[in-house]
N, C-alpha and C positions, 0 to 999 in steps of 0.2 A: 316765803320770799318770791318763789317762782310764780305764785298766784298773783302777787302784787304787780310783778313785771307784766304778766299776761293781761291783767286788768288795765294797766297803764297803756299798754300797746293797743288794746281794743278801744279805749277812750281816745287816744291820739288818732287812730284810724277813723273813728266815727266823726271826729272834728274835721279831719282833712277831707273826708268825703262830703260833709255838709258844706264846706267852703268851696269845693271844686265842682260839685254836681249842680246841674241846672235845677231851678225850682220845680216842684211838682206841678203838673198840668202843662199842657202845650200852650205856647204863646205864638200867635200868628201875627207876624209883623204888619201884614196888610190891615188887620183890624185894630191895631193899637193906635192911639192918638199920641203922636210924637211931635215935639217942638222941632223947629229947624235945627237947633243946637243938638238935640238928641239924634236926629237923622244924620248930622255930620259926624258925631261920635261913632255911630254904628257903621257908617261908610268907611271911616278910617280904620275900623277894627275888622277888616277883611281877614286879617291874621292877628293873633294876640300880639300886643306890643307893650314895652315898658311904659309905666305910668308917666315918667318924665318926658319921654318922647311924645306920648299922646298929648300932654299939656302943651308942649312946644308946637305941635301940629295944629292944635286948636286955635292958638294965637289969641286967646282971651286971658284976662287977668287970672292968676293962679287961684285966688280965693273963689272966683266965680266958677272956674273949672272944677274945683274940688267939690263945691256944692252940687253942680250939675252931675258929676260922676257919682256922688253919694246918693242923690235922688234916683239915678238910673239903677244903681245897685239895689236899692230898696224896692224898686219896681220889678226887679228880676230881669232887667234888660242886659246887664253886664255883670261880670264878677272879676274880682281882683285876687290874685294869689301869687305870693312870692314876688311882688312888684310888677307883675304882668297883668294887663287888663285884657279881657276877652269878652266878646258878645255872646249872649245866651239865646238870642232870638234869630 
């Protein structure tokens, strides 16, 4: 039983670290090709902020903002954890 608990803890910890750690490899913001919308998101994320607040600040339709944020997360530019979005570059 204790081995199962320890194994579950290690799994939960590795998932948490994967979700909150920046991707491997350095990303230099100066060399990235960013759209104006991506630049705006990164400018707004000087500090991590709740996703809902970020969507309001962007002032674009929710569906469009969700696609933009998903693309940025896939590119390793931002990360979302526990409802807060933060930049990784």
